[in-house]
MDTraj code that builds the backbone (N, CA, C; nanometers):
import mdtraj as md
import numpy as np

residues = "MET SER ASN ARG ALA ALA GLY GLY LEU SER LEU PHE ALA ALA LEU ALA LEU PHE ALA LEU TYR THR LEU TRP ALA ILE VAL LEU PRO LEU LEU PRO ASP ASP LEU ALA ILE HIS ALA TYR VAL PRO ASP ARG ARG TRP ALA VAL THR ALA PRO SER ILE VAL LEU ALA VAL GLY LEU GLY THR VAL GLY ILE TYR ILE ALA ALA LEU LEU ARG LYS ASP ALA LEU GLN ASP LEU GLN ALA GLN ARG GLU GLY ARG ILE LEU ALA ASP".split()
xyz = np.array([
    [-7.4752, 2.9706, 1.3288],
    [-7.5577, 2.8575, 1.2919],
    [-7.6332, 2.8121, 1.4167],
    [-7.7611, 2.7909, 1.4018],
    [-7.8418, 2.7499, 1.5164],
    [-7.8170, 2.6027, 1.5493],
    [-7.8563, 2.5653, 1.6691],
    [-7.8400, 2.4259, 1.7115],
    [-7.9214, 2.3316, 1.6236],
    [-8.0387, 2.3761, 1.5835],
    [-8.1241, 2.2922, 1.4991],
    [-8.0593, 2.2678, 1.3627],
    [-8.0012, 2.3724, 1.3055],
    [-7.9347, 2.3581, 1.1754],
    [-7.8107, 2.2701, 1.1878],
    [-7.7335, 2.2896, 1.2945],
    [-7.6139, 2.2071, 1.3150],
    [-7.6523, 2.0609, 1.3357],
    [-7.7585, 2.0370, 1.4108],
    [-7.8051, 1.9000, 1.4320],
    [-7.8538, 1.8359, 1.3033],
    [-7.9265, 1.9128, 1.2231],
    [-7.9735, 1.8612, 1.0950],
    [-7.8592, 1.8295, 1.0005],
    [-7.7593, 1.9165, 0.9991],
    [-7.6419, 1.8933, 0.9148],
    [-7.5649, 1.7701, 0.9614],
    [-7.5503, 1.7549, 1.0921],
    [-7.4818, 1.6371, 1.1467],
    [-7.5579, 1.5090, 1.1132],
    [-7.6894, 1.5135, 1.1258],
    [-7.7711, 1.3968, 1.0932],
    [-7.7594, 1.3616, 0.9452],
    [-7.7642, 1.4618, 0.8593],
    [-7.7498, 1.4379, 0.7153],
    [-7.6137, 1.3777, 0.6829],
    [-7.5084, 1.4304, 0.7442],
    [-7.3737, 1.3780, 0.7196],
    [-7.3624, 1.2332, 0.7667],
    [-7.4185, 1.2028, 0.8835],
    [-7.4126, 1.0661, 0.9355],
    [-7.4896, 0.9697, 0.8456],
    [-7.6064, 1.0101, 0.7999],
    [-7.6854, 0.9238, 0.7114],
    [-7.6158, 0.9041, 0.5765],
    [-7.5543, 1.0094, 0.5247],
    [-7.4823, 0.9976, 0.3974],
    [-7.3632, 0.9030, 0.4113],
    [-7.2869, 0.9169, 0.5197],
    [-7.1735, 0.8270, 0.5417],
    [-7.2194, 0.6831, 0.5598],
    [-7.3289, 0.6633, 0.6325],
    [-7.3819, 0.5284, 0.6512],
    [-7.4235, 0.4677, 0.5178],
    [-7.4909, 0.5462, 0.4343],
    [-7.5345, 0.4955, 0.3038],
    [-7.4149, 0.4608, 0.2149],
    [-7.3140, 0.5478, 0.2125],
    [-7.1959, 0.5206, 0.1304],
    [-7.1197, 0.3979, 0.1800],
    [-7.1040, 0.3860, 0.3111],
    [-7.0326, 0.2710, 0.3665],
    [-7.1095, 0.1419, 0.3389],
    [-7.2419, 0.1456, 0.3536],
    [-7.3232, 0.0270, 0.3261],
    [-7.3100, -0.0139, 0.1800],
    [-7.3149, 0.0830, 0.0904],
    [-7.2981, 0.0532, -0.0520],
    [-7.1608, -0.0075, -0.0781],
    [-7.0584, 0.0495, -0.0181],
    [-6.9205, 0.0062, -0.0407],
    [-6.8938, -0.1308, 0.0193],
    [-6.9353, -0.1529, 0.1432],
    [-6.8969, -0.2748, 0.2149],
    [-6.9919, -0.3915, 0.1928],
    [-7.1182, -0.3635, 0.1634],
    [-7.2158, -0.4728, 0.1550],
    [-7.2646, -0.4962, 0.0125],
    [-7.2963, -0.3897, -0.0597],
    [-7.3574, -0.4062, -0.1920],
    [-7.2530, -0.4326, -0.3005],
    [-7.1423, -0.3570, -0.3016],
    [-7.0438, -0.3713, -0.4094],
    [-6.9818, -0.5105, -0.4197],
    [-6.9555, -0.5811, -0.3101],
    [-6.9013, -0.7169, -0.3263],
    [-6.9969, -0.8127, -0.3985],
    [-7.1247, -0.7802, -0.4002],
    [-7.2218, -0.8659, -0.4674],
    [-7.2304, -0.8389, -0.6174],
    [-7.1760, -0.7261, -0.6610],
    [-7.1808, -0.6896, -0.8025],
    [-7.0606, -0.7482, -0.8762],
    [-7.0726, -0.7697, -1.0069],
    [-6.9596, -0.8220, -1.0847],
    [-6.8393, -0.7276, -1.0796],
    [-6.7198, -0.7855, -1.0844],
    [-6.5968, -0.7072, -1.0718],
    [-6.5667, -0.6204, -1.1941],
    [-6.6312, -0.6451, -1.3058],
    [-6.6002, -0.5683, -1.4260],
    [-6.6817, -0.4391, -1.4377],
    [-6.7637, -0.4069, -1.3392],
    [-6.8392, -0.2815, -1.3431],
    [-6.7455, -0.1634, -1.3171],
    [-6.7759, -0.0502, -1.3800],
    [-6.6903, 0.0680, -1.3698],
    [-6.6893, 0.1279, -1.2293],
    [-6.7932, 0.1057, -1.1521],
    [-6.8007, 0.1663, -1.0182],
    [-6.6899, 0.1155, -0.9262],
    [-6.6392, -0.0026, -0.9517],
    [-6.5318, -0.0581, -0.8686],
    [-6.4021, 0.0226, -0.8813],
    [-6.3872, 0.0964, -0.9896],
    [-6.2672, 0.1783, -1.0077],
    [-6.2697, 0.3037, -0.9206],
    [-6.3871, 0.3422, -0.8706],
    [-6.4012, 0.4663, -0.7945],
    [-6.4037, 0.4464, -0.6436],
    [-6.3955, 0.3247, -0.5970],
    [-6.3994, 0.2985, -0.4523],
    [-6.2686, 0.2326, -0.4093],
    [-6.2305, 0.2515, -0.2837],
    [-6.1080, 0.1871, -0.2344],
    [-6.1219, 0.0355, -0.2294],
    [-6.0103, -0.0304, -0.2088],
    [-6.0081, -0.1757, -0.1969],
    [-6.0976, -0.2198, -0.0809],
    [-6.1529, -0.3390, -0.0903],
    [-6.2477, -0.3869, 0.0112],
    [-6.1851, -0.4050, 0.1485],
    [-6.0553, -0.4274, 0.1549],
    [-5.9921, -0.4464, 0.2861],
    [-6.0018, -0.3206, 0.3707],
    [-6.0144, -0.2039, 0.3065],
    [-6.0293, -0.0792, 0.3810],
    [-6.1668, -0.0680, 0.4459],
    [-6.2616, -0.1501, 0.4027],
    [-6.3939, -0.1501, 0.4653],
    [-6.3861, -0.1974, 0.6096],
    [-6.2845, -0.2743, 0.6425],
    [-6.2626, -0.3193, 0.7801],
    [-6.1517, -0.2381, 0.8458],
    [-6.0474, -0.2077, 0.7704],
    [-5.9316, -0.1389, 0.8269],
    [-5.9649, 0.0034, 0.8715],
    [-6.0343, 0.0796, 0.7906],
    [-6.0638, 0.2195, 0.8242],
    [-6.1480, 0.2321, 0.9512],
    [-6.2598, 0.1591, 0.9652],
    [-6.3348, 0.1695, 1.0911],
    [-6.2553, 0.1201, 1.2117],
    [-6.1686, 0.0222, 1.1914],
    [-6.0856, -0.0265, 1.3021],
    [-5.9884, 0.0814, 1.3490],
    [-5.9294, 0.1523, 1.2556],
    [-5.8378, 0.2612, 1.2910],
    [-5.9132, 0.3728, 1.3630],
    [-6.0297, 0.4086, 1.3114],
    [-6.1105, 0.5131, 1.3754],
    [-6.1497, 0.4714, 1.5168],
    [-6.1877, 0.3454, 1.5346],
    [-6.2245, 0.2957, 1.6674],
    [-6.1057, 0.2995, 1.7622],
    [-5.9893, 0.2565, 1.7165],
    [-5.8701, 0.2564, 1.8022],
    [-5.8306, 0.3982, 1.8426],
    [-5.8336, 0.4909, 1.7482],
    [-5.7996, 0.6300, 1.7797],
    [-5.9033, 0.6901, 1.8748],
    [-6.0303, 0.6620, 1.8508],
    [-6.1359, 0.7139, 1.9383],
    [-6.1254, 0.6608, 2.0796],
    [-6.1044, 0.5298, 2.0934],
    [-6.0905, 0.4715, 2.2269],
    [-5.9648, 0.5223, 2.2961],
    [-5.8576, 0.5394, 2.2213],
    [-5.7353, 0.5946, 2.2789],
    [-5.7552, 0.7370, 2.3284],
    [-5.8264, 0.8175, 2.2511],
    [-5.8540, 0.9553, 2.2908],
    [-5.9384, 0.9605, 2.4172],
    [-6.0421, 0.8785, 2.4231],
    [-6.1265, 0.8734, 2.5429],
    [-6.0458, 0.8253, 2.6626],
    [-5.9611, 0.7255, 2.6428],
    [-5.8775, 0.6750, 2.7514],
    [-5.7818, 0.7801, 2.8047],
    [-5.7198, 0.8552, 2.7147],
    [-5.6281, 0.9617, 2.7567],
    [-5.7043, 1.0709, 2.8314],
    [-5.8230, 1.1041, 2.7857],
    [-5.9043, 1.2061, 2.8521],
    [-5.9424, 1.1614, 2.9933],
    [-5.9859, 1.0371, 3.0081],
    [-6.0222, 0.9849, 3.1402],
    [-5.9000, 0.9805, 3.2310],
    [-5.7861, 0.9381, 3.1778],
    [-5.6635, 0.9348, 3.2580],
    [-5.6249, 1.0752, 3.3045],
    [-5.6402, 1.1744, 3.2184],
    [-5.6083, 1.3123, 3.2570],
    [-5.7017, 1.3613, 3.3671],
    [-5.8301, 1.3279, 3.3572],
    [-5.9247, 1.3672, 3.4619],
    [-5.8924, 1.2996, 3.5944],
    [-5.8610, 1.1706, 3.5901],
    [-5.8266, 1.0987, 3.7128],
    [-5.6991, 1.1547, 3.7747],
    [-5.6017, 1.1880, 3.6920],
    [-5.4762, 1.2445, 3.7426],
    [-5.5009, 1.3803, 3.8064],
    [-5.5809, 1.4622, 3.7415],
    [-5.6122, 1.5943, 3.7959],
    [-5.6819, 1.5818, 3.9306],
    [-5.7776, 1.4901, 3.9412],
    [-5.8491, 1.4686, 4.0666],
    [-5.7548, 1.4173, 4.1753],
    [-5.6658, 1.3264, 4.1394],
    [-5.5706, 1.2733, 4.2371],
    [-5.4752, 1.3824, 4.2849],
    [-5.4318, 1.4695, 4.1952],
    [-5.3435, 1.5794, 4.2351],
    [-5.4150, 1.6778, 4.3275],
    [-5.5425, 1.7033, 4.3022],
    [-5.6198, 1.7905, 4.3904],
    [-5.6356, 1.7276, 4.5280],
    [-5.6620, 1.5968, 4.5334],
    [-5.6733, 1.5270, 4.6615],
    [-5.5407, 1.5301, 4.7365],
    [-5.4314, 1.5098, 4.6669],
    [-5.2996, 1.5132, 4.7291],
    [-5.2687, 1.6522, 4.7838],
    [-5.3025, 1.7541, 4.7075],
    [-5.2817, 1.8919, 4.7526],
    [-5.3657, 1.9207, 4.8767],
    [-5.4892, 1.8732, 4.8795],
    [-5.5761, 1.8943, 4.9954],
    [-5.5214, 1.8218, 5.1178],
    [-5.4676, 1.7030, 5.0995],
    [-5.4094, 1.6290, 5.2117],
    [-5.2869, 1.7019, 5.2659],
    [-5.2065, 1.7577, 5.1785],
    [-5.0873, 1.8308, 5.2221],
    [-5.1246, 1.9561, 5.3014],
    [-5.2360, 2.0172, 5.2636],
    [-5.2805, 2.1378, 5.3332],
    [-5.3615, 2.1047, 5.4577],
    [-5.3890, 1.9785, 5.4809],
    [-5.4614, 1.9360, 5.5995],
    [-5.6116, 1.9536, 5.5912],
    [-5.6633, 1.9735, 5.4713],
    [-5.8084, 1.9855, 5.4560],
    [-5.8723, 1.8479, 5.4604],
    [-5.9959, 1.8440, 5.5058],
    [-6.0716, 1.7189, 5.5089],
    [-6.1330, 1.6991, 5.3710],
    [-6.1159, 1.5796, 5.3183],
    [-6.1680, 1.5487, 5.1852],
    [-6.3095, 1.4963, 5.1959],
    [-6.3963, 1.5464, 5.1121],
    [-6.5335, 1.4961, 5.1052],
    [-6.5434, 1.4064, 4.9829],
    [-6.6015, 1.2883, 5.0015],
    [-6.6161, 1.1954, 4.8895],
    [-6.7227, 1.2453, 4.8033],
])
top = md.Topology()
chain = top.add_chain()
for i, resn in enumerate(residues, 1):
    res = top.add_residue(resn, chain, resSeq=i)
    for name in ("N", "CA", "C"):
        top.add_atom(name, md.element.get_by_symbol(name[0]), res)
traj = md.Trajectory(xyz[None], top)
C-alpha cells in the first residue's frame, strides 16, 4: 500500500470516527428518547469515559516511552563515565 493510500485511509477513518462521535455525543442527546436509534448506541456516559480511558492509556504509553529513552541515555552516560570517556553534551 502506498503512503498516499495509507494517508487517505487514515484520514477517512478519522473523519468517520469524528462524525460518529459527534452524532453520538452532541446530536443524540437533543433527540427524543423514544427514537429507535438510541437502542443502537452505547450509554451517554461512555461519551466521556471512553475518550478519557484512551487519553490516559495514550499519555501513559508516551510517558513510559520517554522514561525508557531517558534511562537508556543515562545508562550510556554512566557506561562512558566508567570507561573514562569524555561526554559531549
